[in-house]
N, C-alpha and C positions, 0 to 999 in steps of 0.2 A: 065697525065690527070687533070684537072683542080676538085677542089674539094671543100668543105664550112672547115673548120675550127674553132670552137671556141675559142676565147682570154679567156684568164683567169677571164675578167669582167663579159664578158657573161656566162662563165660557171655557177660563182657561182650565178650572178644573176636569169638565169631559174633554179643551183641546188637548189635557196632556195624556190623560189615559185613552182617549180611542187613537191617538198618535203611534204611543209606545207600543201598545197593541195590533193596532193595524201595521206596523212597522217589524212586528215576529211574527205575524201572521203573514206579510208579505216575508219575508225573509225564510223562512222553513217554509212554507209552502209551493212559493212563487220562485222567488231570486235561486235559491238552491239547490234545488233541482233541473232548473232549466240552463243554470251554468254548469250542473254534472250533465248535463243531455251536451251541449254545445262542446265540453271537456272531452267527451267520451267517444268523438266522432272518430278520432286516431288513434283508440284504446287497438288491443290487439284481443280476436279471437281464440278463445284456450278451452281444453274441453275439462268437464268439472264433473264432481262425482256430490250429488247431495246427502248428505250425513242423517238430516234430521227435517221432517219438514212437518209442519203444523198449524191448522189456522185456528187460533182461538176467538167465541164468540163470547159477547159480553153483551146483555141488556142494557139499552140508555134509554132516557125519556122521548126520544123521539125513533126509536124503534133496536134493533140490534144492531152492534156495532163488530168488524171482522178486523184481526189485527193477524196478519203472516208472522211466524218465527219459521226461518229458517238458517240452519248452515249448510255449507258447501268447502271443499275443498280441492284444492288446483294447483297444480306446477307450472314453473315457470323460471327460465334462469337455473334449473336444476335444483329447485327451492320450493317447500309444500307451505302452499299459505292458504289462510280460513277466511272466508268470510260471510256475514249474513245480510247482505245486500241482495235485494233479488227485483225493484225496482227503482225507479229515479222518483215518483210522485208521493212522498211520504203515505203513505197507506192508502191513496186512491184508488189503486187496484191491486189490492192483495187477495181478493177472491179470483180474479181472473188470473193472476198468476198462479195461484194455488192450484186451479183447475188446469192449467196447463203443466204446470209442473208434477202433479199428481201421478200420470203413468210412468214419469222413467222413475220419480222415485219408487214407486209401488214395485216396478222393475227391473232395478237397481242400471239404468243405461244413464250413461254422461250425457250432460248440458253442455254448450255452448255460452260461456261468461267474456265478459270481454275484460279485459286486466290494462292497468295504466301502466305502460311498459318505464316510466322514471318512478312509480313507486307501486308497486308489484301485488304489493298489502292492499290496495285497492281494488274492488272489482264490482261488476253490476252483471246481473242475468240479461236483465230485459231495459232497454233503453225508449223505450217508444213510450207514444203519449197516445192513449183511448178515449177520443174526443167524444164519444158516444157516452162518458163515464160521465153520470151528472155530478158527483160533490169534484171532480177536476176541474168542472166549468164555477161550480158555485163556490169554492175555496180559494179561486179566482179572482173573482168578481171581491171576494169580500178582503182579498190583500189588494185588489186595488181602491173602492173605496172608504173601508179604515182610515188610512193614511190620508185621504184625498177631507175626508170630514173633522178629523181631527186637525190636520192642520188652517183648515177654514177654523174650526171653533177657537185655536189656539189664539190664532192672527185674529178673531174678530178680538178675545180680550185683550189682547195685549193694545190693541186700535184705540181702543172703547176711552170716550176722554167724559171729562166730568162737565157741566152744563157752564157757561161763563157767566163769573162771582157776578152780586149783585148791582156794583156799577158799571158793567158794560153798557157798552151805547153801541159798537158795533160786534155784529156778532157774524160769525163767519158760518159757513154751509153744511150740515152736519150728517157724513157719510164716513165708511169707510174708507182707508186708499186703498190707492190699484196693485199696492200687495197681495193686501188680504185675498185677491180673486188670482191676482200671477202667480203666484207661490206654488197654489194647490196645481192651477194647468202645465205649469210648466213638470211637476210631479207625475202629472198625469198620462201627460206624452213622453216624458221618458220611461214610464212603466212601460205602456202600448209599442214604443220602438225597442224594448225590450226584449216584452213577451215574442213579435214578431219577427226579430230578428232569429231566435231561437229557433223558434219553430220553422224558422222559412225550408226546412227540406221535408216537410211532413205534409206539404199539398196534396190533393185541393183539402182544402177544412170547410165542413160543413156549411149549412149559411148561416147556423145560429152562434159560429163563434167570433164572427164579424161581432156582434153584440159586445166581444169587450174592449169595440172601439168608444163604445157609449162614453165613460166617464173621459174621457178626452173630449168626446167631441161638446158634452155640457158643458164643462170648464173651459173649454176655450170659445165657443158663443159665449159665456156670462162675464168671461173676463174680456173679448170682444165691446161686449156692449157696456162695462164698465169703463174703459177705453173712450169708447163714442161720450157716457155720461162727462167723464171729466175733461175732456176736450170741450164740451158743447158750453157746460158750466166750470169752469174752473174760476176761479176769483167772484165767484157769485158770495152776497155779501147782505146782512140785514143790516141797515143804521136807525140808530131811535131816535128822534126828535131827544129826547130825555127820557130817563130813567123813570118811571107811575108805578107810585101801588097799583093793587087792585083794589077798582073801584072808579078808576078811572080811564080818559081816555087816553089809548095809545097809539101815540101816531108814528110811520115810520114810514121809510124807503128800501125797498128792495132794489141791489142792482145786479142786473144782468149779462153777462157779455151778448153782440150782437140784436138782432131786431126780434121784438115780441111782437107775436098778436096784440091787439088789445083785449079788454076786457078778462082780463086773467084772475078765477076765482080765489079768492085767499081766505085762511080760517083761522081763527083762535083756538087751539085743543089745550083741553088739558088732561093728561094722562095719568090712569091709576094704576101704580105697581104694588099689586102686592104675593106675598108670596105667602102658600097654606102648606102646612105638612102632614100627611092621613100616612094612619100604620093600618097597616093589612095582615094580621096575623106578627109574626118574625121580619118583615119588612117593613121599612118608613118608605115613603116618596115625595118629594120635595117639588111643588109646582110655583112658578112663578108667570102669574096671571097679567097681561096688561089693555087697557082697556079709552077710553077716552070718557071721560066720567061728566063733561061739560064741553062744548064746545059753540062756533057763534061763525057764519061769514061774512065775508063783503067784496066787492070788489074792487081793484088796483088801477089806477087808470095810466096807463104806459108816457113816456118821454126816451124819444130815440134822438141821442146827441150825434148819433153817425158811427157810434162805436157800439156802444154800451148803450141797455134800456134801462132808466129808470121808473120802479113802480110805485106811487106814491097811493099810501091809502092809510085810513084810520079807523079804530073798533074802539067798543066797548068792552073795560075788562069787566067782570064779576065782584064785588064786595064780597061775598058771602062763599066765594069757596075758595080751598087753601092754598098756599105762597107755593113756593118751588123748592123745593126737598134740598137740606146743603146734609153731605155727609156729618159723621154715621149716617147713610137714610133711615127713614123709620120703617113700617110694615103696619099699612100702607104708605106707599111715597106717591108724592105727584110732581109731573113735570110739565112745562110750559112750553110751548109750540107754533110756531105761526108755518103754514104751511101754504104751500102755491103750487096750483097745478099748473102748468106751462106744455105746452105741446113743441114737441123739435124732431123733424125730419118725420112725422108722420107718428110718433109715440108720443105717449100726454106721462110727463116724470111729474114726481110730485118732490118740490122741493123743500126741506124742513130746517127750520130755523129754532134754536133753545131759546127759547128765553127766560131771564134771572126775576119771572116777579114775585112783587114780598107784599106781606100784609102793610095795609095802612099805617099802623103804628108804629111800626118800624121809622117810619119817616114824624113823625111827632117828638 
Protein backbone atom coordinates (compact mmCIF):
# COMPACT_ATOMS: atom_id res chain seq x y z
CA UNK A 1 0.00 0.00 0.00
CA UNK A 2 1.28 3.45 -0.86
CA UNK A 3 2.31 5.79 1.90
CA UNK A 4 4.14 9.04 2.38
CA UNK A 5 7.63 8.95 3.88
CA UNK A 6 9.50 12.20 4.60
CA UNK A 7 13.01 12.56 3.25
CA UNK A 8 15.91 13.82 5.37
CA UNK A 9 15.57 17.40 4.07
CA UNK A 10 11.81 17.60 4.63
CA UNK A 11 12.12 16.04 8.09
CA UNK A 12 14.78 18.55 9.11
CA UNK A 13 12.87 21.51 7.63
CA UNK A 14 9.50 20.69 9.19
CA UNK A 15 11.20 19.57 12.39
CA UNK A 16 12.89 22.95 12.83
CA UNK A 17 9.70 24.88 11.94
CA UNK A 18 7.42 22.92 14.27
CA UNK A 19 9.97 22.83 17.10
CA UNK A 20 10.53 26.59 17.03
CA UNK A 21 6.85 27.44 16.49
CA UNK A 22 5.77 24.97 19.15
CA UNK A 23 8.32 26.25 21.64
CA UNK A 24 7.12 29.85 21.15
CA UNK A 25 3.47 28.78 21.52
CA UNK A 26 4.34 26.76 24.62
CA UNK A 27 6.22 29.67 26.20
CA UNK A 28 3.56 32.34 25.67
CA UNK A 29 0.36 30.34 26.16
CA UNK A 30 1.50 27.75 28.68
CA UNK A 31 4.80 28.28 30.48
CA UNK A 32 4.69 32.05 31.04
CA UNK A 33 1.04 32.22 32.24
CA UNK A 34 1.35 29.20 34.53
CA UNK A 35 4.60 30.52 36.02
CA UNK A 36 2.81 33.81 36.69
CA UNK A 37 -0.08 31.97 38.37
CA UNK A 38 2.33 30.11 40.63
CA UNK A 39 4.38 33.25 41.43
CA UNK A 40 1.32 35.35 42.24
CA UNK A 41 0.16 33.07 45.04
CA UNK A 42 2.02 35.20 47.63
CA UNK A 43 1.22 38.59 46.05
CA UNK A 44 -0.59 41.23 48.08
CA UNK A 45 -4.25 42.09 47.51
CA UNK A 46 -4.55 45.82 46.78
CA UNK A 47 -7.51 48.08 45.76
CA UNK A 48 -7.31 49.36 42.18
CA UNK A 49 -9.33 51.81 40.06
CA UNK A 50 -9.97 51.02 36.40
CA UNK A 51 -9.25 54.09 34.26
CA UNK A 52 -9.95 52.51 30.84
CA UNK A 53 -11.77 49.36 29.73
CA UNK A 54 -12.51 48.33 26.13
CA UNK A 55 -13.20 45.03 24.36
CA UNK A 56 -12.02 45.10 20.75
CA UNK A 57 -13.79 42.83 18.29
CA UNK A 58 -12.14 41.77 15.02
CA UNK A 59 -13.32 39.30 12.41
CA UNK A 60 -11.02 36.38 11.64
CA UNK A 61 -11.16 33.37 9.33
CA UNK A 62 -12.85 31.16 11.93
CA UNK A 63 -15.05 33.81 13.57
CA UNK A 64 -14.62 36.86 15.76
CA UNK A 65 -11.61 37.52 17.97
CA UNK A 66 -11.85 39.57 21.16
CA UNK A 67 -9.04 41.54 22.78
CA UNK A 68 -9.35 43.23 26.14
CA UNK A 69 -7.65 46.57 26.65
CA UNK A 70 -7.55 47.71 30.27
CA UNK A 71 -5.65 50.24 32.37
CA UNK A 72 -5.94 50.47 36.13
CA UNK A 73 -4.13 52.34 38.89
CA UNK A 74 -3.24 51.22 42.40
CA UNK A 75 -1.13 52.45 45.28
CA UNK A 76 1.55 50.37 46.95
CA UNK A 77 4.09 51.54 49.55
CA UNK A 78 3.03 55.14 48.99
CA UNK A 79 3.59 55.06 45.21
CA UNK A 80 1.01 55.04 42.40
CA UNK A 81 1.42 52.42 39.69
CA UNK A 82 -0.41 51.63 36.44
CA UNK A 83 -0.92 48.18 34.95
CA UNK A 84 -2.75 46.76 31.92
CA UNK A 85 -2.72 43.07 32.83
CA UNK A 86 -6.15 41.69 33.68
CA UNK A 87 -5.65 37.92 33.57
CA UNK A 88 -2.84 35.44 33.17
CA UNK A 89 -3.89 33.22 30.25
CA UNK A 90 -2.97 35.44 27.27
CA UNK A 91 -6.36 36.41 25.89
CA UNK A 92 -8.14 33.14 26.61
CA UNK A 93 -10.38 34.88 29.20
CA UNK A 94 -10.70 38.39 27.76
CA UNK A 95 -14.47 38.23 27.30
CA UNK A 96 -14.98 36.75 30.78
CA UNK A 97 -12.83 39.42 32.41
CA UNK A 98 -14.57 42.20 30.47
CA UNK A 99 -18.04 41.05 31.57
CA UNK A 100 -16.86 40.75 35.15
CA UNK A 101 -15.07 44.12 35.31
CA UNK A 102 -17.50 46.25 33.27
CA UNK A 103 -20.01 46.84 36.15
CA UNK A 104 -17.21 48.05 38.45
CA UNK A 105 -15.84 50.30 35.70
CA UNK A 106 -19.26 51.83 34.93
CA UNK A 107 -19.99 52.38 38.62
CA UNK A 108 -16.42 53.62 39.25
CA UNK A 109 -16.03 51.07 42.02
CA UNK A 110 -12.59 49.81 43.00
CA UNK A 111 -11.53 46.27 42.19
CA UNK A 112 -8.96 44.06 43.87
CA UNK A 113 -5.65 43.38 42.16
CA UNK A 114 -2.68 41.29 43.23
CA UNK A 115 0.63 43.17 43.50
CA UNK A 116 4.09 41.67 43.53
CA UNK A 117 5.67 43.02 46.73
CA UNK A 118 9.16 42.54 45.32
CA UNK A 119 8.27 44.47 42.16
CA UNK A 120 5.21 46.70 42.78
CA UNK A 121 4.96 47.61 39.09
CA UNK A 122 3.85 44.02 38.41
CA UNK A 123 0.19 43.29 39.11
CA UNK A 124 -2.72 41.18 37.90
CA UNK A 125 -6.46 41.30 38.60
CA UNK A 126 -7.49 37.72 37.87
CA UNK A 127 -5.23 34.69 38.24
CA UNK A 128 -7.92 32.03 38.04
CA UNK A 129 -8.13 29.34 35.34
CA UNK A 130 -11.37 28.91 33.44
CA UNK A 131 -11.40 25.19 32.70
CA UNK A 132 -14.68 25.60 30.83
CA UNK A 133 -13.04 27.92 28.29
CA UNK A 134 -12.32 25.94 25.07
CA UNK A 135 -9.44 28.24 23.97
CA UNK A 136 -7.56 27.35 27.15
CA UNK A 137 -7.60 23.62 26.42
CA UNK A 138 -7.01 24.14 22.69
CA UNK A 139 -4.02 26.43 23.14
CA UNK A 140 -2.44 24.15 25.72
CA UNK A 141 -2.98 21.11 23.50
CA UNK A 142 -1.13 22.89 20.68
CA UNK A 143 1.54 23.98 23.14
CA UNK A 144 2.25 20.34 23.93
CA UNK A 145 1.77 18.67 20.54
CA UNK A 146 3.67 21.16 18.34
CA UNK A 147 7.08 20.80 20.05
CA UNK A 148 6.65 17.02 20.32
CA UNK A 149 5.90 16.66 16.62
CA UNK A 150 8.73 19.05 15.73
CA UNK A 151 11.25 17.18 17.87
CA UNK A 152 10.20 13.85 16.40
CA UNK A 153 10.58 15.14 12.82
CA UNK A 154 13.89 16.89 13.60
CA UNK A 155 15.45 13.87 15.31
CA UNK A 156 14.15 11.57 12.58
CA UNK A 157 15.87 13.71 9.95
CA UNK A 158 19.12 13.83 11.92
CA UNK A 159 19.13 10.06 12.39
CA UNK A 160 18.50 9.17 8.73
CA UNK A 161 21.47 7.44 7.17
CA UNK A 162 22.24 6.61 3.53
CA UNK A 163 21.91 3.10 2.16
CA UNK A 164 24.98 0.83 2.33
CA UNK A 165 27.52 1.29 -0.44
CA UNK A 166 27.65 -0.91 -3.56
CA UNK A 167 30.31 -3.20 -2.05
CA UNK A 168 28.64 -3.75 1.33
CA UNK A 169 28.05 -7.37 2.33
CA UNK A 170 27.02 -6.84 5.97
CA UNK A 171 23.81 -4.80 6.29
CA UNK A 172 22.69 -3.39 9.70
CA UNK A 173 19.05 -3.32 10.78
CA UNK A 174 17.20 -0.28 9.51
CA UNK A 175 15.49 1.80 12.18
CA UNK A 176 15.55 5.08 14.06
CA UNK A 177 17.76 5.30 17.17
CA UNK A 178 16.10 5.16 20.57
CA UNK A 179 16.61 8.88 21.26
CA UNK A 180 14.15 9.74 18.45
CA UNK A 181 11.30 8.68 20.76
CA UNK A 182 13.05 9.08 24.12
CA UNK A 183 13.64 12.85 23.83
CA UNK A 184 10.01 13.75 22.89
CA UNK A 185 8.80 11.44 25.68
CA UNK A 186 10.92 13.27 28.27
CA UNK A 187 9.64 16.62 26.96
CA UNK A 188 6.00 15.43 27.11
CA UNK A 189 6.35 14.12 30.65
CA UNK A 190 8.08 17.34 31.75
CA UNK A 191 5.25 19.42 30.21
CA UNK A 192 2.56 17.41 31.98
CA UNK A 193 4.35 17.49 35.35
CA UNK A 194 4.82 21.26 35.01
CA UNK A 195 1.15 21.87 34.13
CA UNK A 196 -0.27 19.81 36.97
CA UNK A 197 2.21 21.27 39.45
CA UNK A 198 1.16 24.83 38.60
CA UNK A 199 -2.58 24.12 38.73
CA UNK A 200 -2.56 21.76 41.71
CA UNK A 201 -4.46 24.34 43.80
CA UNK A 202 -7.35 24.62 41.30
CA UNK A 203 -9.03 21.27 41.89
CA UNK A 204 -11.41 19.69 41.16
CA UNK A 205 -10.62 19.54 37.45
CA UNK A 206 -13.27 18.59 34.88
CA UNK A 207 -12.96 15.09 33.45
CA UNK A 208 -11.84 16.29 30.04
CA UNK A 209 -8.88 18.14 31.53
CA UNK A 210 -7.26 14.74 32.11
CA UNK A 211 -6.99 14.49 28.32
CA UNK A 212 -3.93 16.71 28.75
CA UNK A 213 -2.18 13.48 29.81
CA UNK A 214 -2.68 11.89 26.39
CA UNK A 215 0.47 13.26 24.64
CA UNK A 216 2.69 12.03 27.46
CA UNK A 217 0.88 8.68 27.62
CA UNK A 218 1.12 8.09 23.86
CA UNK A 219 4.79 9.03 23.61
CA UNK A 220 5.61 6.93 26.69
CA UNK A 221 3.94 3.85 25.18
CA UNK A 222 5.73 4.46 21.87
CA UNK A 223 9.05 4.83 23.65
CA UNK A 224 8.42 1.66 25.68
CA UNK A 225 7.74 -0.21 22.44
CA UNK A 226 10.97 1.13 20.92
CA UNK A 227 12.92 0.00 24.01
CA UNK A 228 11.45 -3.52 23.79
CA UNK A 229 12.15 -3.56 20.04
CA UNK A 230 15.76 -2.50 20.68
CA UNK A 231 16.24 -5.16 23.35
CA UNK A 232 14.71 -7.88 21.18
CA UNK A 233 16.52 -7.15 17.90
CA UNK A 234 19.68 -5.27 18.87
CA UNK A 235 22.57 -6.62 16.81
CA UNK A 236 20.41 -8.05 14.02
CA UNK A 237 22.12 -7.93 10.65
CA UNK A 238 21.90 -9.26 7.11
CA UNK A 239 24.97 -10.97 5.62
CA UNK A 240 25.25 -11.35 1.84
CA UNK A 241 27.11 -14.37 0.45
CA UNK A 242 28.33 -12.03 -2.29
CA UNK A 243 27.29 -8.76 -3.89
CA UNK A 244 25.20 -9.64 -6.96
CA UNK A 245 23.87 -7.46 -9.79
CA UNK A 246 20.20 -7.32 -10.65
CA UNK A 247 19.14 -10.40 -12.57
CA UNK A 248 21.09 -12.92 -10.48
CA UNK A 249 20.25 -14.99 -7.41
CA UNK A 250 20.75 -13.28 -4.05
CA UNK A 251 21.92 -15.56 -1.23
CA UNK A 252 21.79 -14.08 2.27
CA UNK A 253 21.65 -14.94 5.97
CA UNK A 254 19.65 -12.98 8.50
CA UNK A 255 21.06 -13.07 12.06
CA UNK A 256 18.58 -12.38 14.88
CA UNK A 257 19.14 -12.66 18.68
CA UNK A 258 17.19 -15.43 20.43
CA UNK A 259 15.18 -18.34 19.14
CA UNK A 260 12.86 -17.55 16.24
CA UNK A 261 9.95 -19.68 15.09
CA UNK A 262 10.44 -21.55 11.77
CA UNK A 263 9.27 -20.55 8.33
CA UNK A 264 9.87 -16.80 8.45
CA UNK A 265 8.40 -14.96 5.42
CA UNK A 266 10.99 -12.77 3.70
CA UNK A 267 10.36 -10.26 0.91
CA UNK A 268 12.67 -8.53 -1.55
CA UNK A 269 11.04 -5.14 -2.19
CA UNK A 270 11.84 -2.26 -4.53
CA UNK A 271 10.54 1.06 -3.13
CA UNK A 272 9.88 3.89 -5.55
CA UNK A 273 9.95 7.43 -4.10
CA UNK A 274 8.66 10.31 -6.20
CA UNK A 275 8.29 13.97 -5.30
CA UNK A 276 5.52 15.96 -6.96
CA UNK A 277 4.89 19.70 -6.84
CA UNK A 278 1.41 21.14 -7.30
CA UNK A 279 0.29 24.73 -7.55
CA UNK A 280 -3.02 25.86 -6.06
CA UNK A 281 -3.36 29.52 -6.93
CA UNK A 282 -0.50 31.33 -5.26
CA UNK A 283 0.39 28.35 -3.07
CA UNK A 284 2.77 25.52 -3.96
CA UNK A 285 2.66 22.14 -2.22
CA UNK A 286 5.27 19.39 -2.42
CA UNK A 287 4.43 15.74 -1.70
CA UNK A 288 6.83 12.83 -1.32
CA UNK A 289 5.17 9.52 -2.18
CA UNK A 290 6.75 6.10 -1.52
CA UNK A 291 5.27 2.79 -2.63
CA UNK A 292 6.54 -0.68 -3.65
CA UNK A 293 7.11 -0.95 -7.41
CA UNK A 294 8.21 -4.59 -7.36
CA UNK A 295 8.38 -7.35 -4.75
CA UNK A 296 8.78 -11.09 -4.38
CA UNK A 297 8.49 -13.34 -1.33
CA UNK A 298 10.19 -16.47 -0.04
CA UNK A 299 10.64 -18.43 3.20
CA UNK A 300 13.80 -18.36 5.32
CA UNK A 301 15.17 -21.55 6.90
CA UNK A 302 16.12 -21.03 10.57
CA UNK A 303 19.10 -22.45 12.46
CA UNK A 304 19.41 -21.85 16.23
CA UNK A 305 22.88 -22.15 17.75
CA UNK A 306 21.71 -21.81 21.36
CA UNK A 307 21.98 -18.03 21.41
CA UNK A 308 21.14 -16.57 17.99
CA UNK A 309 19.03 -17.64 15.04
CA UNK A 310 20.39 -17.60 11.49
CA UNK A 311 17.77 -17.44 8.74
CA UNK A 312 19.13 -18.45 5.33
CA UNK A 313 17.31 -17.79 2.08
CA UNK A 314 17.75 -17.32 -1.67
CA UNK A 315 15.76 -15.02 -3.90
CA UNK A 316 15.88 -14.13 -7.59
CA UNK A 317 16.45 -10.46 -8.39
CA UNK A 318 14.82 -8.96 -11.52
CA UNK A 319 17.02 -7.74 -14.35
CA UNK A 320 14.43 -5.27 -15.67
CA UNK A 321 14.16 -3.15 -12.51
CA UNK A 322 16.16 0.00 -11.64
CA UNK A 323 19.18 -0.18 -9.33
CA UNK A 324 19.48 1.41 -5.91
CA UNK A 325 19.66 5.19 -6.34
CA UNK A 326 22.73 6.95 -5.01
CA UNK A 327 23.05 10.61 -3.91
CA UNK A 328 22.21 13.04 -5.33
CA UNK A 329 18.92 11.16 -5.53
CA UNK A 330 16.99 11.46 -8.82
CA UNK A 331 13.24 11.92 -9.01
CA UNK A 332 11.90 9.27 -8.84
CA UNK A 333 14.46 7.37 -6.77
CA UNK A 334 14.57 3.65 -5.96
CA UNK A 335 15.63 1.69 -2.88
CA UNK A 336 15.83 -2.06 -2.36
CA UNK A 337 15.04 -3.74 0.94
CA UNK A 338 14.90 -7.19 2.48
CA UNK A 339 11.89 -7.29 4.83
CA UNK A 340 11.30 -10.14 7.29
CA UNK A 341 8.22 -10.59 9.48
CA UNK A 342 9.19 -11.96 12.92
CA UNK A 343 6.86 -12.60 15.85
CA UNK A 344 8.19 -11.62 19.27
CA UNK A 345 6.16 -11.60 22.52
CA UNK A 346 2.98 -11.99 20.48
CA UNK A 347 3.71 -8.94 18.28
CA UNK A 348 4.66 -9.24 14.61
CA UNK A 349 7.59 -6.97 13.73
CA UNK A 350 8.91 -6.18 10.27
CA UNK A 351 12.70 -6.05 10.13
CA UNK A 352 14.01 -4.04 7.17
CA UNK A 353 17.52 -4.07 5.67
CA UNK A 354 18.65 -1.76 2.85
CA UNK A 355 20.25 -3.46 -0.14
CA UNK A 356 22.79 -1.88 -2.53
CA UNK A 357 21.66 -3.60 -5.76
CA UNK A 358 23.31 -2.42 -8.98
CA UNK A 359 22.74 -3.07 -12.66
CA UNK A 360 24.61 -5.89 -14.37
CA UNK A 361 26.62 -3.54 -16.66
CA UNK A 362 28.45 -2.14 -13.62
CA UNK A 363 30.05 -5.57 -13.17
CA UNK A 364 31.19 -5.95 -16.76
